[in-house]
N, C-alpha and C positions, 0 to 999 in steps of 0.2 A: 564695553568696559564699564565696570561698576564705579560707583562713587568712591568706594574705598581704594580701588586700584588707582584712580586719578589722584587721590590724596597722597598715596604712597609714592607715585611717580613725581608729583610736585615736590614732596619732601626730599626725595632722592636728588632732584635737580638742585634744590637749595643747598643741600649738603655738599654736592660736587662743586657748586659755585663758591661756597665758603672755603672749602679745602683748597681750591685752586687759588683763591685770593690770598690765603694764608701762605701757601707755598711761594707765590710770586713775591709777597712781602719779604719773606725770608731770603729769597734769592737777591732781591734788590739790596737788602741790608748787607748780605755777604759780599756782593760786588762792591758796594760802597766802602766797606771796611777794608777789603783787599786793595782798593785804589788808594785809600788814605794810609795804608800801612797799619801800624798798631793803634793809631788814635781812634777812639770810638766816636768822637765828635770832631767836626772840622774846627780849627781855631779861627777866631775872628781877627781880622786885620783892622788897624786903625784907619781913619779917613786919610791921614797923611801918607801912610804906607800904600794904601790903594791908589792914591793920586800919583805917588812916585812910580809904582808899578805900571800904571797907565802911560805915564810919560816915557818910561823905558821901552814899553812895547811899541809906542808910536815912533820912537827914535830908532829902534832896532827891529824892523819887521822880520828880517831873516832869522834873528835869534828867537823872536816870539814864535815864528812858525816851527822852528826846530824844537822848542820846548813843548809845543802842542803835539807835535808828532811823537815825541818820546812818551809823553803822558798817555796818548792814545794807544801806543804800542805796549806800554806796561799794562794798561787796563785790559787790553785784548789778549795779553799773555805772550806776545811776540818777542818781548824783551823781558828777561827775568831781572828782578831787582834783587841783588845779592844782600846778604845779611851783614857783611863786613865791608869796611872801607878799603878801597884799593890802595890808598896811600899809607895808612898806619895799621890797618888790619883790625881795628877795634870795631866792636859791634855797636853802632850808633845809627841815628837817623841819617840817611844818605841823600846827597844831592847828585843829580846827573850833571856832569861837567862836560861841555863841548869844547874840544880843541879847535874844531872847524865847523861853523854852522852850515857849510855846504854839504857836510856829511851828517845829517841830523840824527841818524840812528846809531852813530858811533859815539858813545858816551863813556866816561870814566865815572864810577860811583864812588864819591868821596864824602867824608863827614864834613861838617861845617868848617872845622879847623883846617883840614887839608884843602878844602875848596877855596877858602880865603887865601891860603898859602899859594895855591896854584895860580890864582888870579894876580896876586902881588908879584909872583915870580914872572908871570907873563907880561904884566903891565908895566911895572917900574924897572924891570931889568936888574934888580938887586941880586948880585952873585950869591950872597950868603943865603938868601931865601931859595934861590934855585938849587943850591947845593943841599939845603935841608930837605927839599922835596925829593931830590935825587937819592939822598941817603935813605929817606923813608921808603921810597919805591924799591931801591936796591935791596933793602933789608928783607923785602918780601920776595926777592928773587926775580924782579922784573927790571926792564930798562925803561928810561924816561923817553 
């Protein structure tokens, strides 16, 4: 093998390495964007919010496990994240709402407003809020 042939092979290896690194970087970026939805950058949480989230995770380990399982399933493509809220039908940023943490992959995709409404209807038993949630869901042709 001549010196020129060795230089050509070395250059070819370097080009393949750089192309592979660039493709891997693009795939990592695409996976990250898909996992975060439409946001290009992750949003920063305040210290108090992070502390509150940590307290909640420690107090509710089954809920924390369910959230992690849904997150992993969405990232892996096993659960599709819809574009529209199941409650009101609007195209907004969606939250996965668990009716039962024992069934971690059964979630309803709700916007923030409907998610708060679902929790208030479940937690404080207010009939008016429950009726509002039922009306929103019924207007979409679904049962509660």
